[in-house]
C-alpha positions, 0 to 999 in steps of 0.5 A: 619362690617368694615368701610372706608371713601373714597373721589376721590381726592388726594391731593399733600402734601408737609408737613406731616400730624404729623407736620400740620400747625405747621411749616406754621406760616402764615396759622396757625395764618390766620386759627386761625383767621378764627376759632375764627370769625366762629360764624359771618358764616349763613347758611341756609341748604336745605336737600333733600327730599329722598333718591336714592336707588339701588342695582347693584347685577345683576350678582346674579340674574339668567338670569338678562340680559334676563329681561327687564329694569322694570323686572330688576328694580324689581328684584333687588330691591326684591333680595336687602340685604339692600336697600329695608329696608332701611327707608329714614326718618331714614337714612336723620334724621341720617345724618342731625342731625349729619351734623348740630349738628356738623356745630353749635358745629363748631360756624356756625349759621345754619338755616333750611327752617322753619327759613328761615325768621331769616336767615341773607341773608344781611350779607356779610357771608351769605350762601345756602347748597343745599344737592341735592342728597344722594345715597345708592348704594349696590354692591359686592366687589371682594377680592382677597387674595394671599400667596406664599408657596414653588414654588406655589402661592395660590389665594382665591376670595371672593364677600362681601357685600359693600354699599356707601354712597354718598353725592352731595352738591351745595354752593352759596353766598346768596343775591348775584345776579347770584351766582355761586353754588360750587358743592362739592362730597363725599362718604363712603363705609361700608362693610362685615369684613373680616379675612382669612389666608392661612395655611399649614395642618400638617396632610394632607401636603396640603395648605388650607384657613380659614377664617371668615366673619362678614356680614354687617348689615343694622343698620351698613347703618344707622351708616355710615350716622350718622358718614358721618353727622359729617365728612362732617361737618367737610369737609364743616369747612374744606372748608371755613376755606381753602378758607379763608386762601387762601384769607388772604395770604400775597401778593405773598404767595401761599397755599401749602396743603390743611388743616383739623381742629380738633375742639376737639383736637383744631389741625391743619393737612394735610388733604390729600384725607380726604376732598370734591373733588371740582366738579367745579362750574356753 
């Protein structure tokens, strides 16, 4: 199984990730101020009730286009390799335990629905985070391998199993009239591990292809949920930190990058595309 994290945000970074904030003293100083005061931030987290799960492998079902919409849904479910076997409770538990645990380890005061009476809505740094949707999508990922031998280009194409784990968030200030909700999004992908190469068969002189596929398993999807729970908590910390930096920069200064804080290493780097996509507000 191979796992990669994918976000649809691309940032223009003018400072290398190796330098991070080392050469950005104002940003670093302000960011350290946020880290030292992160325990002043109160966060009410509302998880979703279920996980939306879809199989998109209609191309492998014979006569799929001739089926009615209901028949297509049924055929996709029973032919799915993963989504029909995934348990919502395990997915949510795997994700939420890591998400909440990492937020608390980062210093945030995190509250759930059963502790809403203790949630300090009267404090200036109190927020509500609705995880409005978690969605799992199963599909085929086309992979094309090619290599030149002599004057000929050889091709080999495969379809790998792939699963996306996507999350949508709504973040708003607590106890604020007509508070706007900031919409945040991120997605990750797990897929079959593939290892292949072209080689010249010395016995026949023909170019052949040798490969091995380590198939994605259902348990790998749960592992991805666990991984992303912690990852997204870090992204939320970075979101608040960068908002804090932008607000507290000296007059006339503008942020030149979006920064990531590594809690264990206590270091700053450029986030690049390792961040939430901000979809807007409403």
